[in-house]
N, C-alpha and C positions, 0 to 999 in steps of 0.2 A: 066138549065143543071148543073148537079153535077159537084162541083169544080174540082173532079179529073179526069174529061174527058177533061180537056183543061189546058193551062196555064192561069195565073190570068189575063193578058192582051193580050194574043195571040201574044206576041212577043218574040221573041228567047232572051233567056239571052246572055249577054256579057261575065259573069264572076260569079263563084259561091265560097263560102266558106262552107264547110263542117264542122260542129261541131262535133266531136266524130270519133276516130281512132279504134273503134272495126270492126268487120268484115262488119257490115252493112254499116258505114261511109266509109270505104275504097272501099267496093263494089260500092257504089253510086259514089264516086271520080273517080274511075275507068271508069264507063260506063258513066259518063257525059265527061269525057277527050277523051274517044273514039267517043263520039258525036260530038266533037269539041267545048266543052265548055272550057274556061280557069278555072281551078279550084286548090284550096288550101284547106288543110286538117288543123285543129287546134284541138289540145286535151291536157287537163290539165295535163295529167300523160306521156302517150306514147302509141303507137299502140298496140291493143290487151290486154291492161292492166286490162281490166274490166272482164265482164261476158265471153268473147270470149274465154279468157285462161282458163277457167274452163269446157267450153262446150265439150261434147263428140264428137260431129260431126256426129251425125246420121241423115242420109238423109232417111227418113222413113214416106212419107206421108200417106201410107196404115198402115203400121204396127203400127203407133201411132195415127190411127184415133179415134176419139172420138164421142159419139153421139151428135148430134145437131151442128155438125162442117162442114157443106157442103161448105159455102163459104171458110172456110179456107182450105178445101180439093181441092177445085179448084185452090187456089193460091198456095198450097204446089206441087200440081202434075206439075203445068207448071214449077214451079221454080226447081223442080229434073229433069224434062226433059231437062232443060238448062244447067245443070251443067256441061256436057261434054264439050261444047263450052266455057262456061265461065271459066272454068279451062284451056282448051287449049289457049284462049285467053291471059291469064296471063301467060302460060309456055312459049308462045312464046316470049314475051317480057322479062321475067327474064332468061330464059333459065335453069330454075329449075322444076324438078318434084314435082308434089304436092300429088300424091299418091291416087287421088281418086278412088274409087272402088264401083263397084255395086256387092257387095257380097251377097246380099241377107238377110233375117232375119227369125229367127225360135222364134216365140212367145208361150211360154209353160204354161199349166196349170199343177200347182204341185199336185193338189187334185181335189175331186169331184165338190167341190164348186167352186173353180177356173174355171173348165173346163165348168160349167154352164155361167159363165161370159164371157169366152173366146167364147163359141159358138155363143152367142148373138154379139160378135164383129165381128165374123164372118159373121154372117147373114147380118149385116150392110154392111160389106166391098163387100159382094156380090150384095146386093140391090142397091148399089151405082155402080154397074159395074166393081168393082176393081178385079184384079185376084190374089187371095190367095187359098191356099189349106189347108183342114182340114187333119191332121196326127194323126194316132194311136201312141201309146208310141214306138212300134218297128220301124215305118217309120220314127218317128223323130229322134230316135237314130241312124238310119242309116244315115241320114245327119250329125247329130253332136253327134258322139259317146260318148262324156264327159257327156252327160246330165244325170241327177239323173235316176236311172232305174225305181224309182215309179212314174214317171209322169204319168198325166191322159189324156194328149192330147196335142196338138199343132196346130198353125197356121204357113205355110211357106208362106213368102212373097218374091218371087224371084226377085222383082224390087228394093227392099232396098239397100241404098249405104251408104258409110262411107267417111269421109274425115277428116283429123288432122286439128282442125281449128288453132292451132298455126302454123302449116307448111303453111297453107293457108295464115294466116295473114302475115308472113314474106315474101312469094312470092308476095303477092300484094303490100307491103311496097316496095319490090325490083323492080316490075314492075313500080310502080309510080314514084320511084326515077329516074329510067332509063328514063322514059318519061319526066323527069323534073318538076314534079308536087310536090310543096312545100308540106311537112309535118311537121308543127311547134309543137313540142313537149313542155309540161311544160308551156303552155300558155293558162291560164284559160280565156275563154270568159266571160265579166263581162256585156256588155250592146249591145243590138240591136239599132243601131242608123237609125232614119227614117226623110226622107223629106216628109213633109205632112204625107201621111199614107204608104208610099212605103220604103222598105228597101234600105239604100245606102250604109251602113257599119256596122261591128261588132266592139265594143271596147273591148281591150284585159286587163289583167291585168297589170298595170304598166302604163297604158294610151295610149298604142299604137293602131292604128286602121286599119282595113283592108278594103279598099273600094270595094264595090260589089253589084251586082245586085239581087243576090240569095242567100240565107243562108238556109242550110239543117240541121236542127237540128235532128242529130243520137246518143243521148246520153243516149239510153238505159234507165236503171232504173232512172238514174238521171232526165230524162225527167220531171216528175212530181213535182219536186221540184227546177227546174233550174230557179234562180232569173231573169237571162236576158231574159227568154221568158215572154212576157206580159200575164197576169193573163187571159185574155178571149181567148187566144188560147192555153195555157200550158195544156196538156193532162192529163187526170186522169191515169198516169201511176204508178204503185206501185212495190216496189221490192218483188219478191218472192224468198226465199233463197234456194240454192240447194247445197248440198255437195255430193262431188265424191271422190272416191278412187282410186288410181293408183297403179296396182301391175307390176310385170316383171316376165317372164318367158324366156324360150330358143326360139328365133326367129324360129328355125326350127321345134319347137314342139308346135305348138300354141294349146291351148285347145279348140278353137272353130274357125270356118273359117268364120263366119259371125256375124251379130247382135244376141245376145240372150235376151230374155225378158221374165218376169214374171210378176205377178200382182205387185210385190214390187221392182222390181230391174230391171236393164238392164246391159248388157256387151257389150261392142265393143273392138274388137281387132285392135292393132296396127301392122304394119308389123315388126317392130323392136322388138316384143314380149312383149310390154307392153299391159295391159288389163285395160280399164276404168270401173269402176264400180259406178253406179249412179242410181238414185239420189233423194235425199230427196226433200220435198216440204214443206217450212215453211212460214208462214207469220209472220215474225219478224222484220218487218222495214228493216232499213239498217246495220243490224247485219251481220257480215260476220266471225263470231266465228267457228272454226271447232271444233265439240263436240266427245267425247269419244262416247256417245250414238248413234250418227248418224253413226260413223265408224263403231261400233260394229253390228248395224242392216244392214247396206250394206253388210259387210262381212258374215253375218250369212245368208243374203238372197242369196247373191252369192253362198255361200256352198251350199245351199238347190238346186240351180239350176245347177250348175256345181262343184261337190263335189272336183274335184282337184285343185280348187283355193286355197286351203289351203296350198298348196305346193309353191306358188308363192311368191317371194320376195315383200315385203311391201315398197313401195317408199314414200307413203304420202297421204295426203288427202288436199281437198281445197274446199273452198266455194264461189260462186258466187251468184249474184242476177240477176234474170229473170226479165225483165220488162213486168209486166202484165197488162193487161187492163179489164174493167168490163165485156165486152163480149168475151176477149179472142182472139179478131181479132187485128192485128197490127194496127198502126196509119201510113198511107202513103199517102201523097199528101200536096197539098196547104193549108194554112189556110186563114182567113179572111185578114190577113195582105198581101198585094202583095209583093211578092218576099221573103216569108218565107214558108218553106216546113218543114214537119215533117216526119222522118223515125224512128219511135221507135215502141215500144209495141210488141214486136214480141214473147214474153213469152218463150215458150219452142222450138220455131221454128225459131231462128234467123240465125243460120248457114244454114239452108234448104232454107230460104226464100231469101237469099242474092241476087242471080241472080234475082229474080222476082222484089224485091224491088229497086235494083240498075236499072234495065232496066225501071220500072216504073217512077222513079223519074227523070231519064234522058230523057225519052220521054215528060214528063210535062214540064220540064225546057226548052227543046228545042222546044216544040211545035209539036212535031211528034205525028201522028195519032198512036192510040193503042186500040186493041180490049180485052186487057187484063181486068179480072174481078177485077179490083182494086177499084171499088165503095164502096164496103162492108168496105174497110179501110179507107175512107174518114175521115179527121180529124173534119170535120163539124158536124160529128154525135155527138160529145161531146161540141161544142163550147157554144150551149145554155146554158147546165147545168152548165158549166164552168162559163161562164159569167152573169147567171143569167138574160138574155135577149133575146129575139127573133130575 
């Protein structure tokens, strides 16, 4: 049986520590708490301080579909479908509106060559049974009047949604704190303590320990170099740098009503008038430098897609590190070390996959049966190559 289909010893956990307070870690803590697990979160900096703070928050399983990603599509579709209930559960606890919206998306070809590629994407979407519509230039501009008049065609995906990751993170923190779930910040995990093979505690910087049955490593791009994770189960996660630009206009005069995308850029509107422009994809290790060239490229391509962006206020630019894997699938589930689970490697889908990942981890930890298609994300697919043994 695949390890992701069950807990490691079929016994419900009594307690868990989540290492990492990005959206994935906080969501896992939330779902485990709801499932009755006593849980604590530990982060060496603070909630949402990593990639989560830079993410645009697109919930676009169809609009962002790429060839060869059918396993990922299944996970993404399930997770997108769970977002309303996921958000509602947090809002009930914290009393704060999160602002999740199913606003739809329009993905645009700006010239004939791009139109050919976009047609192929549309054919793939239809072949996989997904609802999307091909639009001519006039029809696209009827939906989004601000689009460049010379566009060559577009795809409309009505089911795409958006959420502000920073607002969602704050709400999750508030909800967890209201439920008295400890969130320990500024505390780096330095060691995984075991008795025999099984996890019994995590050692923190300064010598303190937290006793626990279960540890969930939700450390994003750091997962591949986290020294406290044993070599044989440390996942081959690498950082993929992404830079984004933040602009602001009049909240009452938004330049677009939903997600806009082209071959080289995407635009995500916020209700307060901000517009997120992203994102580059750079294999530069752990470099988080914001560069003039990336800002120029993003603004140039945004202007080609939506010309009036040049009138918006420039708020700044940021860089984050997406956690990439060799097969672009996340790493979700138990490892060969009893009590140690991974929830990482989400690459460009971390915000979207938060409900799916959190539910999967909670089910595995508590021993709940699930039909979710999580087997493709099993950490065991990498353990042989990492350890060099079978």
